[in-house]
Each structure stands twice: as structure tokens, then as C-alpha cells.
N, C-alpha and C positions, 0 to 999 in steps of 0.2 A: 452560425458559423461567420457571420461577417464581421461577430466583434473581435472571434480569434483571430482574424486577418487583420484588422487595423495595428496592432503594434508592430506588424513585420512594414507597414509600410516606409515609415523612417528610414528603418536599417536596410531597406532595398536604397534606397536614395543614397545615404551614406557611402553605402558599396559604388555605386554611379558614382560619386564624385569623387573617390579614392580612386578609382580606372581614369581618372583625366589625365592625360598622358601627355608628353612634350611636347606634340604636334598641337594637341586642343589647348593647351595653356598658351603656344607662343602665335594660336592664332587668334585667340579668344582676347588676348592683350592688345591687340594690335585691330581688332573687330568691336567687343562686348566687353571692355574691362568693368564696367559695373556689376555684371553678373556674374565675372569669373571672379572677382575678387569677394562679391557677397559668397558665394560657397565655400572660397579658401577660407573665407574670416570663420569658419565652423568645424574646420578641420585641424587635424595638430600640424601646426609647421617644418618644411620638409626643408630640408640645408640644399638640396641640388636643386630647389623651386629659383630660392635668390645666386645660387651658386654657378649654375649654369648659364644665366644670363651673363653677371658681370665677368667670368672668364670666356665669353664667347665676344665679348665685347673689348676684353686687354687682344685677345687673340686679331681682330677687327683694325686697332691701332695701332698693335705690331705688324702689321701686315701693311699698313698706310708708309709704317715707316721704311720698311725695306724695298717700296712701290718708289717713294719716294729719291733711296738714295742706291736706287738700281736703273733709275731712270735719269737722264743727262740732262733732260730739260729743269726736268722737276727739281734736281740734286741741283743745279747750276742758280733758279729761281732762290732755294731755301740758303743757299752761303750766300749769295749777292747778299740777301736779308741781312743775315747775320753778321757779314762782313761791314755792310754798312751801321748795324747799331755800335759794333764793336769799337769802327773807325769813330764814331762820334760819341762813343763813354773816353776814347782815349783823347780826343782833340779836347773836349771837358776836361779831361784831366792836365793837362797843357797848357791851357788857357786861364788854371789855377794855381800852375808854377808846381805842380806835385811831379811831372818830370817833363824831362826836356822832349823836345820834336826829333831829336834825335835818335829816343830812346822808342817811343810810338811809334816811328814808322819801324823799328827792329821788331818790336813785339807783334806792330799786324801783321808784318812779313812772316813770323814764327807761326801765328796762330794760320795765317790761310795754310802756308805749308801741311798742319798738321792736320788742317779738314779736309785738305786735299787725301794726305796720304792716309787718313784713318778713317775711309770708310766704313768696312767688315766692323773698325771696335766700336765704330757710331752706333753700329745697327743693333749690337750686342750690349751695350751697356745702357743703350737705349730700349730695348725689348726687357733686360732686367730691373730698372728703374720705372716704365712703364708700372708691371707685372707689380712691385711693391707699392709704388705711389697711387693706383687704380684700388687697390685692396682697404690703404690707410684711407683715404679719402673715401672710399665707400662707409667703414665701418665708422667715420666722424660725423658723416649727414645724418647717415642711419640714425646715429643717437641725441644729433640737433634737432632734425623730424620727431624721435622718439618723446622728446621734453616740450616741442611745441604742440605735438599732439595730445600728450596729456596734461597739462597743465596750462596751456596758452587756449585751449579747444576743447577741455572736457573731455577726452575721448576714454577708451577703455580699451588697452591693449599693454604690449611687451617690448621688448629689444626685439626679439625674434620676429614678430605681428610686422613693426618696422623695417628689419631686414628684409624681411620680403614686398611690403609695400614699396620700398625702395630700389631691389635687387629685379625683381620681376620684370619690370618694363623698361630695362635695359638692352632688351629685346628690339627693343625705340633707336635707342642709344646706339647700338651697334650697326643699326640699320641706317643711322642717322651717320653714320662714319663710312659705313659703304658708297653710302650716296655722295660721299666728297669724294672719296678714289674714283670713284668714274669721273665725275664734274674737272676735277683736279687733270687727272689722263686728259679729258677730250678740250679740256683748255689752255693747257700749257704752262697750268699755274699755282700754286700752292693754295687751295681755301682754307681759309681758320673754321667756318663752318659754311653752313647754306643758306645764309641769312640774303638780303635783298643788298645788303652794305660789299657783302664780299664778292656776288655775280657782277654789281656795278665799281667794283674795285673801288670802293670808300675809303678812305684810311679809318680807323680807328680811334682815333690819336682826341679829337673833339666831341665836344657832346654827341651834334649832329651823327657824326662817325660810329659814334658807343652804340644810338640810338638805331643806327639803319641796321646795324651788327645785331641787333636784341628781335629786328624784322625777320626771325628764324622759327619756320613751318613748324621743321620736326624739333626743336628744341623745346617750341611753344607746347606742340602735341606729345612728347616725351612729361613734360610738367604737367599737364593736362591731367593725363592717366595716373600719375604719381600719386597728385590730390586724391582723385577716385579712390585708388588703392588704400591712402592710410583713411579716405573718409570709412569703407567698407570696412577696413581691417582693425578701425576701432571704434565701432559699431557706431557711426553715427547717420543721421536720416539728412544730415544736413552738407551735401553732396559738394556746393558751392562754396561754401564756407572754408571748408578744404582744398579747393583747385585754387580760391581768392587766395589764400595761406601762402601754399607752395610757390605759386609764381611770383607771388610778391617777394617772397627770402630771396627765391633767384636774381631777379629784376635788381633788390636792394643788395644783397651781396654784388652783383655783377658791378654795381654801380659805385661803389664801397671799394673793387680791385681796379678800377679805373683812375679813379683818386691815386688811388695807393702808387699804383705804376710808374703815372705821372712825375710823383713824388719823388721814386726809388727805380729809374727808368731799366737796371739789370735784374731788376724780375723780372721782366720779360723774355729770359733766358733761359725761363722755369718754366714758359709757358702760362704765366700769369697775366 
């Protein structure tokens, strides 16, 4: 009789794994991502497993935008920073002879009026832009990580596995944004992240500032879990290799963008 019961054991295990609910996945991605993704790697990828975390991330980002533009203190901080950047850009144009000082002053005044009066429109367009940008960014990064996992690290997996590996850890990304919202309200200033640099008020202009802004425990946690997810979903036993690669890509891309935005300051207006 025991022999007849043996084939049923894997079926029971699969049924157990298939019943892993939303709450279980949320808790597991925070506490035991290795075990979670080992289970998920043996099951068909479900769209909702990556879609829901990304959607929650988008909702938290939109919520942060709404809070910033409805909180007088935070709104004032954001507008002052934006006006400072615009004024600097216009002054550079004046110095290069591309416009007169009178034209720069007039444009600066019009911009200030628009920003003051267009709060609700900024929230609406910001929400639409966030929704579109986050999903586009998600699909591109999932594609890049797929190529890295398959061809650079020799993993076995497809684009669906890549979307799951990059998407599910976004519960941590959403948690990161929530911490940013709470910290911004408590400190009365808008934080770019929850790094040492942000809390100490260090500008990210120079290399030292950039480095201090990379000392971000929640971002490091997120990319570490992403590395674990790719190792498990792409059937690798060398998890450390994947974690190091993902963290390396994050640091490398951030450093490249640091120099790009220094060369082209207007890109900072797009959050780069």
C-alpha cells in the first residue's frame, strides 16, 4: 500500500504551493525570499504575482506625489528646489547669450505662476506619467535582467520568470516609498530616498554625495532579494553570484546616470 501512496506526495506538495496566497507571498518575500522563489520556480508564472506588487508600488508613488502637493510645507520645499534649478538653467542661457536677462526673468515669473496655480493638474499628469513610466521601466529592466541571467550568468529561464523575479520584490519597493512618505512628513522635507545622504541632508552632486545616497538600506535589501529571486527562478545554485551581479548593475547604472545628469542637468527634471 505504501508504494501506491508514494506518487501522491508530489501532487499534494504542488497543491500546497498553488494555494500560496497574497499574504503568504508578501510575508515570504520579506522574510524568506529564497524559499519562496524556490517554490515558485517549479510552478507556472502567474501574471498577478508580478502585476500586483508593481501596481502597489505605483499607488504608493502616486500617494506620495499627492501628499507632497497637498502639504504646504513639502510643496514649498519642492517648488523652491525646482525654481532653483530652473533659475540656474536660465542664468546659464543668459551667460551664453542665448537669451537676455529680461527674457529669463519673464520666463522665470511665468513658470512660478504656472507652478503655483497648476497644483491639481500636476497631480493628475504626475499620476498618469508615473503609471506609464513605471510599467515601461519595469518591462525594460526585466528584459535586461533576463539577458544578463541567461547569457552572462548561464541561467535557465524565460521572460515570464524574469518579470516574476523582478516584479514580486516590489513589495519592498512599495515599503521603501511608504517609509519615505512618513520620514518626509516628520522631517518637513522631501527625501529622494531613505539613504544616509538623504537623512544627513548631503547633496548628491559630487562623488561623495552620490556614494552617501547609495547607502540606502531598503534599496540594498530590494536588489539583494531581486538577486535571490533570479538565482532561484533561473535554476542556479550560486545565489551570491546573482546578488553581486544585480547589485553591480544597480550601482553601475546609478553611477553612469550621475555623470549623465551632470553633463545634461535638465534630465534631473525627469527624476534621473
